[in-house]
N, C-alpha and C positions, 0 to 999 in steps of 0.2 A: 534446278527449286526442293527438290527435297530439302538438300542442308537448308536455306531459308527459314522454311517452314521450322525445322529443328531446332533453329537457332530462336524464329520469334519466341517457340512453345519452350520454350529453354528460357528468355530473358518472363515468358509473364511465371514460371514455374519461381525460380530467382526471386524476384518480386511481393510471388505469393506468400512464400514465406517470409521476409523477412516481416513483409505483414503480422504477419501470424503472434513471431514473435517478438514483435511492441506491444501486440496484446494482453500477452503473457505477462510484458515484462508490466506493464500497467496493470493490471491483475493483482497476481500478486508481490509484485515490490511496490504498489502504490509510495507515494509521495505525500508532505506535506511539508508545514512552517511549524519548528517550534515555539512555545509561547516565550519561556526565554529571552530565545537572542535572535530568536528569523530565519536558518539558518536549513536549508531544505535537513530536514530530515524521513529513518525510513516506518513505515505505519508500527512493521514487525518491532523499533526500538520499547524499549522500556527505560531509554533514560536517554537524554541526547549529549551523543557525546564532546561538541564541544562550550558546554556551562555548564553543564550534571544535568537539567533543569528534570523534573517528572515525567514523562509521557504520557504513561500507562497508569489508573488501579487500580483495586480488587476489587470485586462490585461483592458488599456486607450478602444482601441476599442464595450466590448462585458460586461465587468465591473466584470467578472465572476475571482476566483481567480485560477492562477495559480503555478509551480514551479519558483521560479529560473531557474533551471536551460534547462528550456525549452525555448527553441531560437525562437517557435511559439508557441501561445492564441491554447493547444485544441482545444476550444470547439469554433474561430470564424476563427484560419489563421496565424489572426497578426501576424507584427513578434516584436518579448520582446523588451523595451529598455529593456538597462542597468541600468539606477534608480529602486528604488525601494519606492510605496506606504504605 
């Protein structure tokens, strides 16, 4: 009886640890598609490793890196320009 309880407890812990690591990955290593080639790229990357398309620009107001798809800088709220730097 105790052995069965330990096995069930172990399975629950294993299942929860898998869900936590998956949710951490989606937050830290979120991926999206490159506008140039359509392949999946990490949001932290500045350039697509497949087609060399720029993925980020520098905000003219606060000089933080922002993604090309953002209409406004997420750090200072400045409206993004269409050109890239």
